[in-house]
TISEGU-965912 format. One record per atom (N, C-alpha, C, O): residue number from 1; residue in one letter; chain; atom name; y, z, x. Coordinates in Angstrom, 3 decimals, m for minus. Each point is the difference from the previous one (the first is absolute). Last residue first. Layout:
+------+------+-------+------+----------+----------+----------+
: resi : resn : chain : name :        v :        w :        u :
+------+------+-------+------+----------+----------+----------+
:  NUM :    A :     A :   CA :        Y :        Z :        X :
...
+------+------+-------+------+----------+----------+----------+
This chain:
+------+------+-------+------+----------+----------+----------+
: resi : resn : chain : name :        v :        w :        u :
+------+------+-------+------+----------+----------+----------+
:   84 :    R :     A :    N :   82.966 :   m4.510 :  101.339 :
:   84 :    R :     A :   CA :    0.111 :   m1.468 :    0.103 :
:   84 :    R :     A :    C :    0.341 :   m0.619 :   m1.306 :
:   84 :    R :     A :    O :    0.131 :   m1.221 :   m0.089 :
:   83 :    Y :     A :    N :   m1.115 :    5.983 :    1.221 :
:   83 :    Y :     A :   CA :    1.405 :   m0.401 :   m0.018 :
:   83 :    Y :     A :    C :    0.192 :   m1.507 :    0.101 :
:   83 :    Y :     A :    O :    1.137 :   m0.464 :    0.090 :
:   82 :    I :     A :    N :   m5.558 :    2.708 :   m0.076 :
:   82 :    I :     A :   CA :    0.764 :    0.450 :   m1.172 :
:   82 :    I :     A :    C :    1.410 :   m0.575 :   m0.056 :
:   82 :    I :     A :    O :    0.503 :   m0.254 :   m1.094 :
:   81 :    N :     A :    N :   m4.327 :   m0.136 :    4.498 :
:   81 :    N :     A :   CA :    0.261 :   m1.070 :   m0.961 :
:   81 :    N :     A :    C :    1.033 :    0.344 :   m1.059 :
:   81 :    N :     A :    O :    0.478 :   m0.902 :   m0.689 :
:   80 :    R :     A :    N :   m2.172 :    3.859 :    4.245 :
:   80 :    R :     A :   CA :    0.385 :   m1.225 :    0.708 :
:   80 :    R :     A :    C :    0.394 :   m1.125 :   m0.965 :
:   80 :    R :     A :    O :    0.641 :   m0.967 :    0.410 :
:   79 :    R :     A :    N :   m2.243 :    5.282 :   m1.975 :
:   79 :    R :     A :   CA :    1.332 :    0.102 :    0.590 :
:   79 :    R :     A :    C :    0.441 :   m1.255 :    0.721 :
:   79 :    R :     A :    O :    1.200 :   m0.252 :    0.106 :
:   78 :    H :     A :    N :   m4.512 :    0.056 :   m4.347 :
:   78 :    H :     A :   CA :   m0.101 :    0.512 :    1.363 :
:   78 :    H :     A :    C :    1.377 :   m0.058 :    0.647 :
:   78 :    H :     A :    O :    0.813 :   m0.858 :   m0.344 :
:   77 :    D :     A :    N :   m0.737 :    1.217 :   m4.932 :
:   77 :    D :     A :   CA :   m0.594 :   m0.892 :    0.993 :
:   77 :    D :     A :    C :   m0.058 :    0.705 :    1.348 :
:   77 :    D :     A :    O :    0.572 :    1.074 :    0.188 :
:   76 :    I :     A :    N :    1.323 :   m1.045 :   m5.708 :
:   76 :    I :     A :   CA :   m0.803 :    0.846 :    0.878 :
:   76 :    I :     A :    C :   m0.649 :   m0.941 :    1.003 :
:   76 :    I :     A :    O :   m0.683 :   m0.947 :   m0.391 :
:   75 :    K :     A :    N :    5.004 :    0.847 :   m3.574 :
:   75 :    K :     A :   CA :   m0.878 :   m0.620 :    0.980 :
:   75 :    K :     A :    C :   m0.726 :    1.065 :    0.805 :
:   75 :    K :     A :    O :    0.578 :    1.032 :    0.342 :
:   74 :    I :     A :    N :    2.176 :   m0.065 :   m4.280 :
:   74 :    I :     A :   CA :    0.194 :   m1.434 :    0.130 :
:   74 :    I :     A :    C :   m1.059 :   m0.632 :    0.894 :
:   74 :    I :     A :    O :   m0.549 :   m1.054 :   m0.322 :
:   73 :    V :     A :    N :    1.324 :    5.524 :   m3.092 :
:   73 :    V :     A :   CA :   m0.587 :   m0.360 :    1.288 :
:   73 :    V :     A :    C :   m0.001 :   m1.521 :    0.086 :
:   73 :    V :     A :    O :   m0.601 :   m0.680 :   m0.833 :
:   72 :    E :     A :    N :    3.721 :    4.203 :   m2.073 :
:   72 :    E :     A :   CA :   m0.738 :   m1.262 :   m0.050 :
:   72 :    E :     A :    C :   m0.478 :   m0.353 :    1.402 :
:   72 :    E :     A :    O :    0.806 :   m0.243 :    0.898 :
:   71 :    V :     A :    N :    0.957 :    4.689 :   m4.013 :
:   71 :    V :     A :   CA :   m0.204 :   m0.451 :    1.370 :
:   71 :    V :     A :    C :   m0.860 :   m1.249 :   m0.091 :
:   71 :    V :     A :    O :   m1.121 :    0.054 :   m0.504 :
:   70 :    V :     A :    N :    4.450 :    2.863 :   m3.188 :
:   70 :    V :     A :   CA :   m1.087 :   m0.933 :    0.326 :
:   70 :    V :     A :    C :    0.016 :   m0.287 :    1.497 :
:   70 :    V :     A :    O :    1.053 :   m0.217 :    0.598 :
:   69 :    L :     A :    N :    2.103 :    2.690 :   m4.035 :
:   69 :    L :     A :   CA :   m1.076 :    0.737 :    0.665 :
:   69 :    L :     A :    C :   m1.234 :   m0.872 :    0.257 :
:   69 :    L :     A :    O :   m1.111 :    0.329 :   m0.415 :
:   68 :    I :     A :    N :    5.646 :   m1.517 :   m1.290 :
:   68 :    I :     A :   CA :   m1.128 :   m0.016 :   m0.948 :
:   68 :    I :     A :    C :   m1.249 :    0.665 :    0.582 :
:   68 :    I :     A :    O :   m1.083 :   m0.095 :   m0.577 :
:   67 :    N :     A :    N :    5.228 :   m0.023 :    3.041 :
:   67 :    N :     A :   CA :    0.492 :    0.140 :   m1.372 :
:   67 :    N :     A :    C :   m1.127 :   m0.019 :   m1.037 :
:   67 :    N :     A :    O :    0.152 :    0.573 :   m1.079 :
:   66 :    D :     A :    N :   m0.865 :   m1.252 :    5.869 :
:   66 :    D :     A :   CA :    0.215 :    1.393 :   m0.400 :
:   66 :    D :     A :    C :    0.411 :    0.143 :   m1.459 :
:   66 :    D :     A :    O :   m0.338 :    0.993 :   m0.646 :
:   65 :    K :     A :    N :   m2.431 :   m4.501 :    3.680 :
:   65 :    K :     A :   CA :    0.976 :   m0.134 :   m1.084 :
:   65 :    K :     A :    C :    0.179 :    1.380 :   m0.608 :
:   65 :    K :     A :    O :   m0.731 :    0.396 :   m0.908 :
:   64 :    I :     A :    N :   m1.338 :   m2.722 :    5.762 :
:   64 :    I :     A :   CA :    0.162 :    1.153 :   m0.880 :
:   64 :    I :     A :    C :    1.078 :   m0.305 :   m1.027 :
:   64 :    I :     A :    O :    1.099 :   m0.435 :    0.344 :
:   63 :    S :     A :    N :   m4.865 :   m2.446 :    3.069 :
:   63 :    S :     A :   CA :    1.371 :    0.212 :   m0.451 :
:   63 :    S :     A :    C :    0.017 :    1.152 :   m0.997 :
:   63 :    S :     A :    O :   m0.985 :    0.267 :   m0.689 :
:   62 :    Y :     A :    N :   m2.393 :   m1.960 :    5.143 :
:   62 :    Y :     A :   CA :    0.190 :    0.296 :   m1.419 :
:   62 :    Y :     A :    C :    1.478 :    0.149 :   m0.313 :
:   62 :    Y :     A :    O :    0.822 :    0.213 :    0.892 :
:   61 :    I :     A :    N :   m5.055 :   m1.317 :    3.062 :
:   61 :    I :     A :   CA :    1.386 :   m0.315 :   m0.335 :
:   61 :    I :     A :    C :    0.161 :    0.211 :   m1.504 :
:   61 :    I :     A :    O :   m0.784 :   m0.519 :   m0.793 :
:   60 :    I :     A :    N :   m2.798 :    2.120 :    4.876 :
:   60 :    I :     A :   CA :    0.195 :   m0.152 :   m1.439 :
:   60 :    I :     A :    C :    1.489 :   m0.209 :   m0.240 :
:   60 :    I :     A :    O :    0.814 :    0.864 :    0.326 :
:   59 :    R :     A :    N :   m4.598 :   m1.413 :    4.047 :
:   59 :    R :     A :   CA :    1.310 :    0.367 :   m0.495 :
:   59 :    R :     A :    C :    0.067 :   m0.292 :   m1.490 :
:   59 :    R :     A :    O :   m0.593 :   m0.963 :   m0.486 :
:   58 :    Y :     A :    N :   m3.430 :    1.986 :    4.673 :
:   58 :    Y :     A :   CA :    0.497 :   m0.753 :   m1.146 :
:   58 :    Y :     A :    C :    1.360 :    0.530 :   m0.426 :
:   58 :    Y :     A :    O :    0.329 :    1.164 :    0.232 :
:   57 :    V :     A :    N :   m3.226 :    0.704 :    3.163 :
:   57 :    V :     A :   CA :    0.542 :   m1.262 :    0.518 :
:   57 :    V :     A :    C :    0.527 :   m0.882 :   m1.121 :
:   57 :    V :     A :    O :    0.428 :   m1.127 :    0.247 :
:   56 :    G :     A :    N :   m0.564 :    6.069 :   m1.489 :
:   56 :    G :     A :   CA :   m0.797 :   m0.476 :    1.125 :
:   56 :    G :     A :    C :    0.647 :   m1.248 :    0.579 :
:   56 :    G :     A :    O :    1.190 :    0.003 :    0.314 :
:   55 :    A :     A :    N :    1.296 :    0.997 :   m3.853 :
:   55 :    A :     A :   CA :   m1.318 :    0.524 :   m0.351 :
:   55 :    A :     A :    C :   m0.958 :   m0.506 :    1.069 :
:   55 :    A :     A :    O :   m0.671 :   m1.015 :   m0.188 :
:   54 :    R :     A :    N :    6.442 :    1.437 :   m0.884 :
:   54 :    R :     A :   CA :   m1.139 :   m0.335 :    0.846 :
:   54 :    R :     A :    C :   m1.258 :    0.650 :   m0.557 :
:   54 :    R :     A :    O :    0.019 :    1.138 :   m0.470 :
:   53 :    I :     A :    N :    4.710 :   m2.910 :   m2.082 :
:   53 :    I :     A :   CA :   m0.725 :    1.154 :    0.512 :
:   53 :    I :     A :    C :   m1.206 :   m0.500 :    0.784 :
:   53 :    I :     A :    O :   m0.540 :   m1.074 :   m0.267 :
:   52 :    R :     A :    N :    5.668 :   m0.825 :   m1.854 :
:   52 :    R :     A :   CA :   m1.284 :   m0.218 :    0.655 :
:   52 :    R :     A :    C :   m0.606 :    1.346 :    0.365 :
:   52 :    R :     A :    O :    0.700 :    0.909 :    0.447 :
:   51 :    Y :     A :    N :    3.265 :   m3.301 :   m4.150 :
:   51 :    Y :     A :   CA :   m0.410 :    1.009 :    0.960 :
:   51 :    Y :     A :    C :   m1.352 :   m0.371 :    0.584 :
:   51 :    Y :     A :    O :   m0.735 :   m0.819 :   m0.552 :
:   50 :    H :     A :    N :    5.320 :   m1.251 :   m2.546 :
:   50 :    H :     A :   CA :   m1.360 :   m0.176 :    0.503 :
:   50 :    H :     A :    C :   m0.275 :    1.016 :    1.108 :
:   50 :    H :     A :    O :    0.836 :    0.235 :    0.873 :
:   49 :    N :     A :    N :    3.352 :   m1.346 :   m3.707 :
:   49 :    N :     A :   CA :   m0.838 :    1.162 :   m0.308 :
:   49 :    N :     A :    C :   m1.466 :   m0.188 :    0.415 :
:   49 :    N :     A :    O :   m0.899 :    0.489 :   m0.684 :
:   48 :    E :     A :    N :    4.681 :   m3.533 :    1.891 :
:   48 :    E :     A :   CA :    0.662 :    1.029 :   m0.796 :
:   48 :    E :     A :    C :   m0.862 :    1.240 :   m0.183 :
:   48 :    E :     A :    O :    0.480 :    1.122 :    0.159 :
:   47 :    S :     A :    N :   m0.585 :   m4.483 :    4.197 :
:   47 :    S :     A :   CA :   m0.443 :    0.034 :   m1.395 :
:   47 :    S :     A :    C :    0.641 :    1.181 :   m0.705 :
:   47 :    S :     A :    O :    0.382 :    0.990 :    0.625 :
:   46 :    G :     A :    N :    0.091 :   m2.079 :    4.121 :
:   46 :    G :     A :   CA :    0.296 :   m1.227 :   m0.717 :
:   46 :    G :     A :    C :   m0.497 :   m0.019 :   m1.432 :
:   46 :    G :     A :    O :    0.047 :   m1.043 :   m0.652 :
:   45 :    A :     A :    N :   m2.493 :    4.342 :    3.932 :
:   45 :    A :     A :   CA :    1.336 :   m0.553 :    0.210 :
:   45 :    A :     A :    C :    0.154 :   m1.292 :   m0.785 :
:   45 :    A :     A :    O :   m0.937 :   m0.793 :   m0.091 :
:   44 :    L :     A :    N :   m2.389 :    4.903 :   m1.299 :
:   44 :    L :     A :   CA :    0.046 :   m1.252 :    0.735 :
:   44 :    L :     A :    C :    1.418 :   m0.545 :    0.064 :
:   44 :    L :     A :    O :    0.730 :    0.008 :   m0.991 :
:   43 :    K :     A :    N :   m2.593 :    5.185 :    0.736 :
:   43 :    K :     A :   CA :    0.677 :   m0.999 :   m0.823 :
:   43 :    K :     A :    C :    0.136 :   m1.262 :    0.830 :
:   43 :    K :     A :    O :    0.478 :    0.052 :    1.134 :
:   42 :    I :     A :    N :   m4.337 :    3.789 :   m0.557 :
:   42 :    I :     A :   CA :    1.186 :   m0.605 :    0.594 :
:   42 :    I :     A :    C :    0.554 :   m1.039 :   m0.949 :
:   42 :    I :     A :    O :   m0.735 :   m0.843 :   m0.516 :
:   41 :    S :     A :    N :   m2.758 :    5.556 :    0.818 :
:   41 :    S :     A :   CA :    0.344 :   m1.258 :   m0.668 :
:   41 :    S :     A :    C :    1.314 :   m0.503 :    0.578 :
:   41 :    S :     A :    O :    0.900 :    0.782 :    0.307 :
:   40 :    G :     A :    N :   m2.787 :    3.400 :    0.999 :
:   40 :    G :     A :   CA :   m0.535 :   m1.152 :    0.710 :
:   40 :    G :     A :    C :    0.277 :   m1.318 :   m0.697 :
:   40 :    G :     A :    O :   m0.228 :   m1.063 :    0.578 :
:   39 :    F :     A :    N :    0.021 :    5.394 :   m3.474 :
:   39 :    F :     A :   CA :    0.365 :    0.057 :    1.411 :
:   39 :    F :     A :    C :   m0.668 :   m1.176 :    0.709 :
:   39 :    F :     A :    O :   m1.202 :   m0.220 :   m0.153 :
:   38 :    P :     A :    N :    1.935 :   m0.731 :   m4.948 :
:   38 :    P :     A :   CA :   m0.634 :    1.039 :    0.810 :
:   38 :    P :     A :    C :    0.509 :   m0.025 :    1.434 :
:   38 :    P :     A :    O :    0.651 :   m0.955 :    0.425 :
:   37 :    R :     A :    N :    0.764 :   m0.935 :   m5.229 :
:   37 :    R :     A :   CA :    0.605 :   m0.074 :    1.332 :
:   37 :    R :     A :    C :   m0.605 :    1.084 :    0.900 :
:   37 :    R :     A :    O :    0.692 :    0.941 :    0.390 :
:   36 :    P :     A :    N :   m2.043 :   m1.396 :   m4.947 :
:   36 :    P :     A :   CA :    0.103 :   m1.401 :    0.412 :
:   36 :    P :     A :    C :    0.660 :   m0.195 :    1.365 :
:   36 :    P :     A :    O :   m0.031 :   m1.103 :    0.547 :
:   35 :    N :     A :    N :   m2.874 :    5.052 :   m3.143 :
:   35 :    N :     A :   CA :    1.137 :   m0.100 :    0.906 :
:   35 :    N :     A :    C :    0.111 :   m1.447 :    0.492 :
:   35 :    N :     A :    O :   m0.732 :   m0.387 :    0.911 :
:   34 :    Q :     A :    N :   m2.436 :    1.560 :   m4.340 :
:   34 :    Q :     A :   CA :    0.715 :    1.266 :    0.115 :
:   34 :    Q :     A :    C :    1.288 :   m0.120 :    0.818 :
:   34 :    Q :     A :    O :    1.029 :    0.581 :   m0.345 :
:   33 :    E :     A :    N :   m3.889 :   m4.366 :   m0.202 :
:   33 :    E :     A :   CA :    0.316 :    0.482 :   m1.348 :
:   33 :    E :     A :    C :    0.850 :    1.262 :    0.056 :
:   33 :    E :     A :    O :    0.936 :    0.149 :   m0.785 :
:   32 :    L :     A :    N :   m2.827 :   m2.153 :    4.698 :
:   32 :    L :     A :   CA :    1.308 :   m0.533 :   m0.387 :
:   32 :    L :     A :    C :    0.391 :    0.419 :   m1.413 :
:   32 :    L :     A :    O :    1.183 :   m0.016 :   m0.342 :
:   31 :    S :     A :    N :   m5.485 :    0.972 :    2.319 :
:   31 :    S :     A :   CA :    1.034 :    0.972 :    0.357 :
:   31 :    S :     A :    C :    1.398 :   m0.491 :   m0.371 :
:   31 :    S :     A :    O :    0.920 :    0.807 :   m0.139 :
:   30 :    L :     A :    N :   m4.725 :   m3.623 :   m0.449 :
:   30 :    L :     A :   CA :   m0.001 :    1.084 :   m0.984 :
:   30 :    L :     A :    C :    1.079 :    1.039 :    0.304 :
:   30 :    L :     A :    O :    0.559 :    0.601 :   m0.917 :
:   29 :    L :     A :    N :   m1.205 :   m4.126 :    3.992 :
:   29 :    L :     A :   CA :    0.511 :   m0.528 :   m1.270 :
:   29 :    L :     A :    C :    0.074 :    1.091 :   m1.064 :
:   29 :    L :     A :    O :    0.973 :    0.074 :   m0.751 :
:   28 :    H :     A :    N :   m2.929 :    0.972 :    4.926 :
:   28 :    H :     A :   CA :    1.458 :   m0.161 :    0.113 :
:   28 :    H :     A :    C :    0.604 :   m0.520 :   m1.302 :
:   28 :    H :     A :    O :    1.078 :    0.435 :   m0.404 :
:   27 :    K :     A :    N :   m5.759 :   m0.105 :    0.648 :
:   27 :    K :     A :   CA :    0.575 :    1.345 :    0.056 :
:   27 :    K :     A :    C :    1.526 :   m0.068 :    0.074 :
:   27 :    K :     A :    O :    0.694 :    0.770 :   m0.665 :
:   26 :    L :     A :    N :   m3.078 :   m4.786 :    0.973 :
:   26 :    L :     A :   CA :   m0.029 :    0.510 :   m1.370 :
:   26 :    L :     A :    C :    0.601 :    1.405 :   m0.072 :
:   26 :    L :     A :    O :    0.713 :    0.327 :   m0.949 :
:   25 :    V :     A :    N :   m1.304 :   m2.276 :    5.176 :
:   25 :    V :     A :   CA :    1.091 :   m0.663 :   m0.718 :
:   25 :    V :     A :    C :    0.072 :    0.520 :   m1.431 :
:   25 :    V :     A :    O :    1.090 :    0.238 :   m0.519 :
:   24 :    L :     A :    N :   m4.672 :    1.325 :    3.126 :
:   24 :    L :     A :   CA :    1.267 :    0.481 :    0.542 :
:   24 :    L :     A :    C :    1.192 :   m0.597 :   m0.754 :
:   24 :    L :     A :    O :    0.939 :    0.716 :   m0.349 :
:   23 :    K :     A :    N :   m5.327 :   m2.195 :   m0.703 :
:   23 :    K :     A :   CA :    0.195 :    1.391 :   m0.438 :
:   23 :    K :     A :    C :    1.346 :    0.541 :    0.467 :
:   23 :    K :     A :    O :    0.679 :    0.710 :   m0.742 :
:   22 :    Y :     A :    N :   m1.901 :   m4.984 :    2.237 :
:   22 :    Y :     A :   CA :    0.183 :   m0.024 :   m1.454 :
:   22 :    Y :     A :    C :    0.291 :    1.407 :   m0.516 :
:   22 :    Y :     A :    O :    0.925 :    0.204 :   m0.786 :
:   21 :    Y :     A :    N :   m2.166 :   m0.823 :    5.274 :
:   21 :    Y :     A :   CA :    1.416 :   m0.249 :   m0.240 :
:   21 :    Y :     A :    C :    0.307 :   m0.068 :   m1.490 :
:   21 :    Y :     A :    O :    1.101 :    0.352 :   m0.424 :
:   20 :    E :     A :    N :   m5.586 :    0.221 :    1.758 :
:   20 :    E :     A :   CA :    0.757 :    1.169 :    0.464 :
:   20 :    E :     A :    C :    1.496 :   m0.191 :   m0.207 :
:   20 :    E :     A :    O :    0.704 :    0.968 :   m0.287 :
:   19 :    N :     A :    N :   m3.679 :   m4.605 :   m0.938 :
:   19 :    N :     A :   CA :   m0.165 :    1.200 :   m0.820 :
:   19 :    N :     A :    C :    0.852 :    1.186 :    0.467 :
:   19 :    N :     A :    O :    0.624 :    0.667 :   m0.826 :
:   18 :    P :     A :    N :    1.075 :   m5.699 :    1.749 :
:   18 :    P :     A :   CA :   m1.213 :    0.745 :    0.362 :
:   18 :    P :     A :    C :   m0.002 :    1.354 :   m0.708 :
:   18 :    P :     A :    O :    1.059 :    0.531 :   m0.334 :
:   17 :    L :     A :    N :    1.663 :   m4.519 :   m2.038 :
:   17 :    L :     A :   CA :    0.075 :    0.976 :    1.087 :
:   17 :    L :     A :    C :   m1.366 :    0.583 :    0.335 :
:   17 :    L :     A :    O :   m0.848 :    0.153 :   m0.880 :
:   16 :    K :     A :    N :    2.146 :   m3.328 :   m2.747 :
:   16 :    K :     A :   CA :   m0.562 :   m0.557 :    1.237 :
:   16 :    K :     A :    C :   m0.046 :    1.008 :    1.152 :
:   16 :    K :     A :    O :   m0.580 :   m0.286 :    1.047 :
:   15 :    D :     A :    N :    2.526 :    1.176 :   m5.439 :
:   15 :    D :     A :   CA :   m1.432 :   m0.241 :   m0.178 :
:   15 :    D :     A :    C :   m0.676 :   m0.487 :    1.276 :
:   15 :    D :     A :    O :   m1.206 :    0.176 :    0.167 :
:   14 :    L :     A :    N :    5.910 :    0.384 :   m0.285 :
:   14 :    L :     A :   CA :   m0.639 :    1.304 :   m0.075 :
:   14 :    L :     A :    C :   m1.511 :   m0.150 :   m0.134 :
:   14 :    L :     A :    O :   m0.754 :    0.773 :    0.591 :
:   13 :    M :     A :    N :    3.469 :   m4.589 :   m0.832 :
:   13 :    M :     A :   CA :   m0.131 :    0.477 :    1.374 :
:   13 :    M :     A :    C :   m0.695 :    1.353 :    0.043 :
:   13 :    M :     A :    O :   m0.772 :    0.273 :    0.919 :
:   12 :    K :     A :    N :    1.719 :   m2.067 :   m5.136 :
:   12 :    K :     A :   CA :   m0.979 :   m0.846 :    0.677 :
:   12 :    K :     A :    C :   m0.227 :    0.468 :    1.436 :
:   12 :    K :     A :    O :   m1.136 :    0.049 :    0.472 :
:   11 :    E :     A :    N :    4.519 :    2.039 :   m2.953 :
:   11 :    E :     A :   CA :   m1.315 :    0.386 :   m0.517 :
:   11 :    E :     A :    C :   m1.109 :   m0.814 :    0.673 :
:   11 :    E :     A :    O :   m1.061 :    0.536 :    0.318 :
:   10 :    A :     A :    N :    5.579 :   m1.590 :    0.527 :
:   10 :    A :     A :   CA :   m0.379 :    1.228 :    0.687 :
:   10 :    A :     A :    C :   m1.385 :    0.462 :   m0.437 :
:   10 :    A :     A :    O :   m0.757 :    0.543 :    0.806 :
:    9 :    K :     A :    N :    2.551 :   m4.267 :   m3.021 :
:    9 :    K :     A :   CA :   m0.193 :   m0.335 :    1.412 :
:    9 :    K :     A :    C :   m0.463 :    1.224 :    0.797 :
:    9 :    K :     A :    O :   m0.911 :   m0.099 :    0.821 :
:    8 :    R :     A :    N :    2.167 :    0.676 :   m5.336 :
:    8 :    R :     A :   CA :   m1.271 :   m0.732 :    0.084 :
:    8 :    R :     A :    C :   m0.336 :   m0.331 :    1.456 :
:    8 :    R :     A :    O :   m1.153 :    0.109 :    0.415 :
:    7 :    S :     A :    N :    4.196 :    4.197 :   m1.274 :
:    7 :    S :     A :   CA :    0.084 :   m1.429 :   m0.305 :
:    7 :    S :     A :    C :   m1.361 :   m0.661 :    0.186 :
:    7 :    S :     A :    O :   m0.883 :    0.554 :    0.655 :
:    6 :    V :     A :    N :    1.865 :    4.622 :   m2.060 :
:    6 :    V :     A :   CA :   m0.442 :   m0.800 :    1.140 :
:    6 :    V :     A :    C :    0.030 :   m1.475 :   m0.404 :
:    6 :    V :     A :    O :   m0.602 :   m0.391 :   m0.999 :
:    5 :    I :     A :    N :    3.065 :    5.302 :   m0.583 :
:    5 :    I :     A :   CA :   m0.500 :   m1.292 :   m0.452 :
:    5 :    I :     A :    C :   m0.335 :   m0.823 :    1.240 :
:    5 :    I :     A :    O :    0.837 :   m0.158 :    0.889 :
:    4 :    V :     A :    N :    0.218 :    5.612 :   m2.437 :
:    4 :    V :     A :   CA :   m0.241 :   m0.940 :    1.091 :
:    4 :    V :     A :    C :   m0.638 :   m1.259 :   m0.571 :
:    4 :    V :     A :    O :   m1.053 :    0.054 :   m0.636 :
:    3 :    N :     A :    N :    4.381 :    4.133 :   m1.263 :
:    3 :    N :     A :   CA :   m1.113 :   m0.857 :   m0.354 :
:    3 :    N :     A :    C :   m0.153 :   m1.034 :    1.116 :
:    3 :    N :     A :    O :    0.956 :   m0.714 :    0.304 :
:    2 :    Y :     A :    N :    1.213 :    5.948 :   m0.084 :
:    2 :    Y :     A :   CA :    0.210 :   m1.445 :   m0.003 :
:    2 :    Y :     A :    C :   m1.280 :   m0.720 :   m0.411 :
:    2 :    Y :     A :    O :   m1.105 :    0.506 :    0.196 :
:    1 :    M :     A :    N :    3.287 :    4.600 :   m1.254 :
:    1 :    M :     A :   CA :   m1.128 :   m0.700 :    0.556 :
:    1 :    M :     A :    C :    0.217 :   m1.504 :   m0.171 :
:    1 :    M :     A :    O :    0.339 :   m0.473 :   m1.084 :
+------+------+-------+------+----------+----------+----------+
């Protein structure tokens, strides 16, 4: 079982989400504990261990550290803003 750590920046964005998306994103974050590479997760090009998952119109960017069983959530944002 992996330990999910949410960065301060991602935590702030999580607090700003509308209620229905908050629940959806939270569900995805909790599922990362069991499976850090769920179906639909995509490894980001140009990075060593950064992945993306979709949660409605929002995207969750995270990194996986398999040697210490940690998933670090880096950024949560709307799909039009996440890659800027």
